[in-house]
C-alpha positions in Angstrom: 100.9 89.4 102.6 103.0 87.5 105.1 105.7 89.3 107.0 109.3 88.1 107.5 111.4 89.0 110.6 115.1 89.0 110.0 118.3 89.9 111.8 120.9 92.1 110.1 124.4 90.9 109.7 125.9 94.4 110.3 128.2 94.2 107.2 126.6 97.1 105.2 128.4 100.3 104.3 126.3 102.7 106.4 126.4 101.3 109.9 123.2 99.3 110.5 124.4 97.2 113.4 124.6 93.5 113.6 121.7 91.9 115.4 119.1 94.6 114.5 115.7 93.1 114.0 113.9 94.1 110.9 110.5 93.0 109.5 109.8 92.8 105.8 106.1 93.5 105.2 105.5 93.8 101.5 107.0 94.3 98.1 106.2 95.7 94.6 107.7 94.5 91.3 107.9 96.8 88.3 108.5 95.3 84.9 110.2 96.7 81.8 110.5 95.6 78.2 114.0 94.2 77.8 114.4 95.7 74.3 112.9 99.2 74.9 113.3 99.7 78.7 109.8 101.0 78.8 107.5 100.0 81.6 105.3 97.0 80.9 103.2 94.3 82.6 104.3 90.9 83.9 103.8 88.4 81.1 104.2 90.9 78.3 106.6 89.9 75.5 110.2 90.7 76.6 109.1 91.6 80.1 111.9 91.5 82.7 112.1 92.7 86.3 113.1 96.4 86.3 112.7 97.6 89.9 111.6 96.1 93.2 110.7 97.9 96.3 110.7 96.1 99.6 108.7 97.5 102.6 110.3 97.2 106.0 110.2 98.7 109.5 113.7 100.1 109.7 115.8 103.0 108.5 117.5 103.4 105.1 120.9 102.3 106.5 119.9 98.6 106.0 121.4 99.4 102.5 124.0 96.8 101.5 123.5 94.6 104.6 123.9 91.1 103.2 121.4 89.7 105.7 118.7 92.1 104.4 119.6 91.4 100.8 119.4 87.6 101.1 116.2 87.8 103.1 114.6 90.2 100.5 115.6 87.8 97.7 113.9 84.9 99.5 110.9 87.0 100.6 110.2 88.1 97.0 111.3 84.8 95.5 113.6 86.9 93.1 117.0 85.4 93.1 119.8 87.8 92.2 118.0 90.7 93.9 120.3 93.4 95.1 120.2 97.0 96.2 120.0 100.0 93.8 122.2 103.0 94.6 122.4 104.4 98.1 120.6 107.6 97.2 117.4 105.7 96.3 117.0 104.1 99.7 114.4 105.4 102.1 113.3 104.7 105.7 110.8 101.8 105.5 111.4 101.2 101.7 114.4 99.4 100.1 115.0 100.1 96.4 116.3 96.9 94.7 116.9 95.4 91.3 118.1 92.3 89.6 
């Protein structure tokens, strides 16, 4: 998988500074059934994106940085991608959803 190097905007809630360089290195998409909310496979009837994890080389405080969010949406080709709640963020792994 290709990597993507980005620069944070520094506008997140938790202090990730503007100008920090971050590299996105992978992602995983989990699908769910839109009717039952049960996990399913891409292409199944009623399958929608339920959860996306984006691998990166920084700390959890990239949370809510719009530069990261925009880059992650472009990297995964999932428009409308945004962060889940702050408590789900980890160093090197952003928790995201549509």
